[in-house]
C-alpha positions as CSV (number, residue, x, y, z in Angstrom):
1,X,7.1,10.7,121.8
2,X,10.1,9.7,123.9
3,X,9.8,10.7,127.5
4,X,13.4,10.1,128.7
5,X,15.7,7.3,129.5
6,X,16.0,7.0,133.3
7,X,15.2,3.6,134.7
8,X,13.8,3.1,138.1
9,X,10.6,3.6,140.1
10,X,8.3,6.5,139.4
11,X,7.6,8.5,142.6
12,X,4.0,9.4,141.8
13,X,1.0,7.2,141.3
14,X,-1.2,9.8,139.6
15,X,1.1,11.1,136.9
16,X,4.4,13.0,136.6
17,X,5.2,16.3,138.3
18,X,4.5,18.3,135.2
19,X,1.0,17.0,135.0
20,X,0.4,17.8,138.6
21,X,1.4,21.4,138.1
22,X,-2.1,22.9,138.1
23,X,-3.5,20.6,140.7
24,X,-5.1,17.5,139.2
25,X,-8.8,17.3,139.7
26,X,-9.2,21.0,140.4
27,X,-8.3,22.7,137.1
28,X,-10.6,22.6,134.2
29,X,-9.0,21.6,130.9
30,X,-8.2,24.4,128.4
31,X,-10.4,23.2,125.5
32,X,-11.8,26.4,124.1
33,X,-8.8,28.3,122.8
34,X,-8.6,30.9,120.1
35,X,-10.2,30.1,116.7
36,X,-7.3,31.4,114.8
37,X,-4.8,28.8,113.8
38,X,-1.4,29.5,115.3
39,X,1.7,29.6,113.0
40,X,3.2,26.9,115.1
41,X,0.3,24.5,114.4
42,X,0.3,25.2,110.7
43,X,4.1,24.8,110.5
44,X,4.2,21.6,112.5
45,X,1.3,19.9,110.8
46,X,3.0,20.5,107.4
47,X,6.3,19.3,108.8
48,X,4.8,16.1,110.2
49,X,3.5,15.2,106.8
50,X,7.0,15.1,105.4
51,X,9.2,14.2,108.4
52,X,7.1,13.0,111.3
53,X,6.8,9.4,112.4
54,X,3.9,7.5,110.9
55,X,4.7,3.8,111.3
56,X,5.0,3.2,115.0
57,X,2.8,0.3,116.2
58,X,0.3,2.4,118.2
59,X,-0.2,4.7,115.3
60,X,-2.2,2.0,113.5
61,X,-5.7,1.4,114.6
62,X,-5.6,4.3,117.1
63,X,-8.1,3.2,119.7
64,X,-8.1,4.9,123.1
65,X,-6.8,1.7,124.7
66,X,-3.9,1.3,122.2
67,X,-2.9,5.0,122.6
68,X,-3.2,4.8,126.4
69,X,-0.9,1.9,126.7
70,X,1.7,3.5,124.4
71,X,1.5,6.8,126.3
72,X,2.1,5.1,129.6
73,X,5.0,3.0,128.3
74,X,6.6,6.1,126.7
75,X,6.7,8.0,130.0
76,X,10.5,8.1,130.9
77,X,11.3,5.6,128.2
78,X,12.7,5.9,124.6
79,X,10.6,4.8,121.7
80,X,13.1,2.2,120.5
81,X,12.9,0.6,123.9
82,X,9.2,0.6,124.1
83,X,8.3,-0.9,120.7
84,X,9.0,-4.6,121.5
85,X,7.4,-4.3,124.9
86,X,4.3,-2.7,123.4
87,X,3.9,-5.4,120.8
88,X,4.2,-8.2,123.3
89,X,1.8,-6.4,125.7
90,X,-0.9,-5.9,123.1
91,X,-0.6,-9.4,121.8
92,X,-1.2,-10.7,125.4
93,X,-3.8,-8.1,126.4
94,X,-5.8,-7.3,123.3
95,X,-8.5,-5.4,125.2
96,X,-9.0,-3.5,128.4
97,X,-11.1,-6.3,129.8
98,X,-8.3,-8.9,129.0
99,X,-5.9,-6.6,130.9
100,X,-8.2,-6.1,133.9
101,X,-8.9,-9.9,134.2
102,X,-5.2,-10.8,134.1
103,X,-3.3,-11.4,137.3
104,X,-1.0,-8.5,138.2
105,X,2.0,-11.0,137.9
106,X,1.2,-11.5,134.2
107,X,1.3,-7.7,133.7
108,X,4.5,-7.2,135.6
109,X,6.1,-10.2,133.9
110,X,5.6,-8.5,130.5
111,X,6.9,-5.3,132.0
112,X,10.2,-6.8,133.3
113,X,13.1,-4.7,132.1
114,X,11.0,-1.7,131.1
115,X,11.4,0.1,134.5
116,X,9.2,2.4,136.5
117,X,7.0,-0.5,137.5
118,X,4.4,1.7,139.1
119,X,3.3,2.4,135.6
120,X,2.3,-1.2,135.1
121,X,0.5,-1.4,138.4
122,X,-1.4,1.7,137.6
123,X,-2.3,0.5,134.2
124,X,-3.8,-2.6,135.6
125,X,-5.6,-0.8,138.4
126,X,-7.1,1.6,135.8
127,X,-8.2,-1.3,133.6
128,X,-10.0,-2.9,136.5
129,X,-11.8,0.4,137.1
130,X,-12.8,0.7,133.5
131,X,-14.1,-2.8,133.5
132,X,-16.1,-2.3,136.7
133,X,-17.2,1.3,136.2
134,X,-17.5,1.6,132.5
135,X,-18.3,-1.9,131.3
136,X,-14.9,-2.2,129.8
137,X,-15.3,0.8,127.5
138,X,-12.7,3.5,127.6
139,X,-14.3,6.6,129.4
140,X,-15.7,9.3,127.2
141,X,-15.0,12.5,129.1
142,X,-11.7,14.2,129.9
143,X,-12.5,14.3,133.6
144,X,-13.1,10.5,133.7
145,X,-10.0,9.8,131.8
146,X,-7.8,12.1,133.9
147,X,-9.1,10.5,137.1
148,X,-7.8,7.1,136.3
149,X,-4.7,5.8,138.1
150,X,-1.5,6.9,136.4
151,X,-3.1,9.3,134.1
152,X,-2.8,13.1,134.5
153,X,-3.9,16.1,132.6
154,X,-1.3,15.9,129.7
155,X,-1.7,12.1,129.2
156,X,-5.4,12.4,129.2
157,X,-5.2,15.1,126.6
158,X,-2.8,13.1,124.4
159,X,-5.1,10.0,124.5
160,X,-8.2,11.9,123.6
161,X,-6.4,14.0,120.9
162,X,-4.7,11.2,119.2
163,X,-7.5,8.6,119.3
164,X,-10.7,10.7,119.2
165,X,-9.4,13.9,117.6
166,X,-10.7,15.9,120.5
167,X,-9.0,19.2,121.2
168,X,-7.0,19.2,124.4
169,X,-3.6,20.8,124.9
170,X,-0.8,18.6,126.2
171,X,2.4,19.4,128.1
172,X,4.7,16.4,128.3
173,X,8.5,16.9,128.5
174,X,9.0,17.2,124.7
175,X,6.2,19.9,124.4
176,X,7.5,21.8,127.4
177,X,11.0,21.9,125.8
178,X,9.7,23.0,122.4
179,X,7.5,25.8,123.8
180,X,10.0,27.1,126.3
181,X,12.6,27.4,123.7
182,X,10.3,28.9,121.0
183,X,8.9,31.5,123.4
184,X,12.1,32.1,125.3
185,X,10.7,31.1,128.8
186,X,13.7,31.0,131.1
187,X,14.1,30.1,134.8
188,X,12.8,27.2,136.7
189,X,10.1,25.7,134.6
190,X,8.8,23.6,137.5
191,X,7.5,26.6,139.4
192,X,3.8,27.2,139.3
193,X,3.9,30.4,137.3
194,X,6.0,28.9,134.6
195,X,3.8,25.8,134.4
196,X,0.7,27.9,134.1
197,X,2.4,30.0,131.4
198,X,3.3,26.9,129.5
199,X,-0.2,25.4,129.7
200,X,-1.6,28.7,128.4
201,X,0.8,28.7,125.5
202,X,0.1,25.0,124.7
203,X,-3.6,25.9,124.6
204,X,-3.0,28.9,122.3
205,X,-1.0,26.7,119.9
206,X,-3.3,23.8,119.8
207,X,-5.5,24.0,116.7
208,X,-9.2,23.0,116.4
209,X,-8.7,21.0,113.3
210,X,-6.1,18.3,112.6
211,X,-5.5,18.3,116.3
212,X,-4.3,14.7,116.2
213,X,-1.7,15.5,113.7
214,X,-0.5,18.6,115.6
215,X,-0.3,16.6,118.8
216,X,1.8,13.9,117.2
217,X,3.9,16.5,115.5
218,X,4.9,18.6,118.5
219,X,5.8,15.4,120.4
220,X,7.8,14.1,117.4
221,X,9.8,17.3,116.8
222,X,10.6,17.5,120.6
223,X,11.8,13.9,120.5
224,X,13.8,14.0,117.2
225,X,14.8,17.6,116.5
226,X,14.4,19.9,119.5
227,X,16.2,17.4,121.7
228,X,17.4,18.0,125.2
229,X,21.0,17.9,124.2
230,X,22.4,19.1,120.9
231,X,19.2,20.1,119.3
232,X,19.1,20.0,115.5
233,X,18.1,23.6,114.9
234,X,19.2,23.5,111.2
235,X,16.4,21.0,110.6
236,X,13.8,22.6,112.7
237,X,10.9,24.3,110.9
238,X,10.4,26.7,113.8
239,X,13.9,28.0,113.9
240,X,13.2,31.3,112.2
241,X,11.1,32.6,115.1
242,X,12.5,30.6,117.9
243,X,13.7,32.9,120.6
244,X,16.2,30.4,122.1
245,X,17.8,30.0,118.6
246,X,17.8,33.7,118.0
247,X,19.6,34.4,121.3
248,X,21.8,31.3,121.2
249,X,20.2,29.9,124.4
250,X,19.3,26.5,123.2
251,X,21.4,24.9,125.9
252,X,20.1,27.2,128.6
253,X,16.4,26.8,127.9
254,X,14.9,24.9,129.5
255,X,17.1,25.7,132.5
256,X,19.0,22.6,133.5
257,X,17.7,20.9,136.6
258,X,19.9,21.2,139.7
259,X,21.9,18.0,140.0
260,X,21.0,16.0,143.0
261,X,23.8,14.3,145.0
262,X,23.7,10.7,144.1
263,X,24.0,8.2,146.9
264,X,24.8,4.5,147.1
265,X,22.7,1.9,148.9
266,X,24.4,-1.4,149.8
267,X,22.3,-4.5,150.5
268,X,22.7,-8.2,150.7
269,X,20.4,-10.7,148.9
270,X,20.2,-14.3,149.7
271,X,20.2,-16.8,146.8
272,X,18.7,-19.9,148.6
273,X,18.8,-22.7,146.0
274,X,17.4,-26.2,146.2
275,X,18.7,-29.3,144.4
276,X,16.2,-28.8,141.6
277,X,17.7,-25.3,141.0
278,X,14.7,-23.4,142.3
279,X,15.4,-20.2,144.3
280,X,13.5,-18.6,147.0
281,X,11.8,-15.3,146.0
282,X,9.7,-12.9,148.0
283,X,7.2,-10.3,146.7
284,X,8.3,-6.8,147.4
285,X,5.9,-4.2,148.9
286,X,3.7,-2.3,146.4
287,X,5.5,1.0,147.1
288,X,9.2,1.7,146.8
289,X,11.9,0.3,144.6
290,X,10.8,-2.6,142.4
291,X,7.4,-2.4,144.0
292,X,5.2,-5.5,143.7
293,X,7.9,-7.5,141.9
294,X,9.4,-10.9,143.0
295,X,12.9,-10.6,144.3
296,X,15.5,-12.3,146.4
297,X,15.2,-11.8,150.2
298,X,17.0,-8.6,151.0
299,X,19.1,-7.7,154.1
300,X,21.1,-4.7,155.3
301,X,23.9,-6.9,156.6
302,X,25.5,-10.2,155.7
303,X,25.0,-11.4,159.3
304,X,21.2,-10.8,158.9
305,X,21.2,-12.8,155.7
306,X,23.0,-15.7,157.4
307,X,20.7,-15.6,160.4
308,X,17.7,-15.8,158.1
309,X,19.2,-18.8,156.4
310,X,19.9,-20.7,159.6
311,X,16.4,-20.0,161.0
312,X,14.3,-20.3,157.9
313,X,16.0,-22.9,155.6
314,X,16.6,-26.6,156.1
315,X,20.3,-27.6,156.1
316,X,21.7,-24.4,154.5
317,X,25.4,-24.4,153.6
318,X,27.3,-23.0,156.6
319,X,29.4,-20.6,154.4
320,X,27.3,-18.8,151.7
321,X,29.2,-18.1,148.5
322,X,29.7,-14.4,147.5
323,X,28.5,-14.0,143.8
324,X,29.4,-11.0,141.6
325,X,28.1,-7.7,142.7
326,X,25.0,-6.4,141.1
327,X,25.0,-2.6,140.4
328,X,21.9,-0.9,139.3
329,X,21.3,2.8,138.7
330,X,18.0,4.4,139.7
331,X,17.0,7.9,139.2
332,X,18.7,9.4,142.3
333,X,20.8,6.6,143.7
334,X,22.9,3.5,142.9
335,X,21.9,0.1,144.3
336,X,24.8,-2.3,145.0
337,X,23.7,-5.8,145.8
338,X,26.0,-8.5,147.2
339,X,24.3,-11.9,146.4
340,X,25.0,-14.7,148.8
341,X,24.4,-18.2,147.4
342,X,23.6,-21.0,149.7
343,X,22.3,-24.5,148.9
344,X,19.5,-25.9,151.0
345,X,16.8,-28.5,151.2
346,X,13.9,-26.0,151.3
347,X,12.2,-24.0,153.9
348,X,12.3,-24.9,157.6
349,X,8.5,-24.6,157.7
350,X,5.7,-23.8,155.3
351,X,6.2,-20.2,154.0
352,X,3.5,-17.7,153.4
353,X,2.3,-18.6,149.9
354,X,1.1,-15.2,148.7
355,X,4.4,-13.6,149.6
356,X,7.0,-16.3,148.7
357,X,7.7,-18.8,146.0
358,X,10.4,-21.1,144.8
359,X,11.3,-19.9,141.3
360,X,13.0,-22.3,138.9
361,X,14.9,-20.4,136.2
362,X,14.8,-23.6,134.0
363,X,11.0,-23.5,134.1
364,X,10.3,-19.9,134.9
365,X,7.0,-18.9,136.3
366,X,5.2,-15.9,134.7
367,X,6.0,-13.3,137.4
368,X,7.4,-9.8,137.4
369,X,11.2,-9.8,138.2
370,X,13.6,-6.9,138.3
371,X,15.8,-7.1,135.2
372,X,19.2,-7.6,137.2
373,X,17.6,-10.3,139.3
374,X,16.3,-12.0,136.3
375,X,19.8,-12.0,134.8
376,X,21.3,-13.4,138.0
377,X,18.8,-16.2,138.2
378,X,19.3,-17.1,134.5
379,X,23.0,-17.2,135.1
380,X,22.5,-19.8,137.8
381,X,21.7,-22.3,135.1
382,X,25.0,-21.9,133.4
383,X,26.8,-25.2,133.2
384,X,29.9,-23.7,134.9
385,X,27.8,-22.9,137.9
386,X,26.4,-26.4,138.0
387,X,30.0,-27.9,137.8
388,X,31.1,-25.7,140.7
389,X,28.2,-26.8,142.8
390,X,29.0,-30.5,142.0
391,X,32.6,-30.0,143.1
392,X,31.5,-28.5,146.5
């Protein structure tokens, strides 16, 4: 069920590119399918009974809500990373209504460090819609589920298959990889014709019975055996009829994505700190990097940061101190932050409350913070830092 490892901000609010392949909202789900059970389904159901994963937290008491949260968290994130976040999240938000009624800052706070924060915002938006439009009960139909923020065709199918045993094909990254290798589908799998072919194959392979076991099994084998790199073909139950294995093309199918040239983005962030150790934070816009999270004020140049300090803060230090660089990798670029620490007595005037706050890392508020910024703020409480401030 792993969806990848990249950390950053997801570019799409309605689901990933694969799920958008057939045009969300315009394509009827393939739920009829042939009555004959495919050899793949029979083999994978048997394999899962012996080798599949059965003890993940979301596999117990498989309600639509619990499965939904796990599926969203697992997008672009490894299972091992998700488990502790999932447990904390479900303990805090035991129901859809509890999630809907919570402030978005509570949601983002528990998501801090998991990456792709648009997932958390969409999860909260969807919970609010379910509370308001469906009286807090998870929707019954595929169309209603797929129309929720952050849920596309594949995720909707997975939720309904795993929690309600309803027959819907899925096509997440793991399934796409397994089917393309097994059936020998070469070329760019992001093209419309390839996506349509994969959806058709997924439908043909999805059984009418034990669909929840099959759905879990094909995701599991993609995550643990038919992996992106160095697939364990010797342990795969599908290896005998797998075209990629037969033609020794496991590393060519799926076709590797064309590497994008990575770029670097350099910014300055002002660490304005008062005597009580509280630091000025600003809420970032909903869209873009770290959308909706609380962060240090950001500037393109050091002079712009210094100008902000002199115009907005009371008695800032004339010479801000350069802290260690922060380097953070996003999907397509590297962010390099130069933090500038300056002591001050507070704001020059009352700041806009909804968009700014003074955050004390010794008594942290429950707000969403980018992981590297949280680490920086926690480091400010280090006794060595306090001693250096006393000397100055």
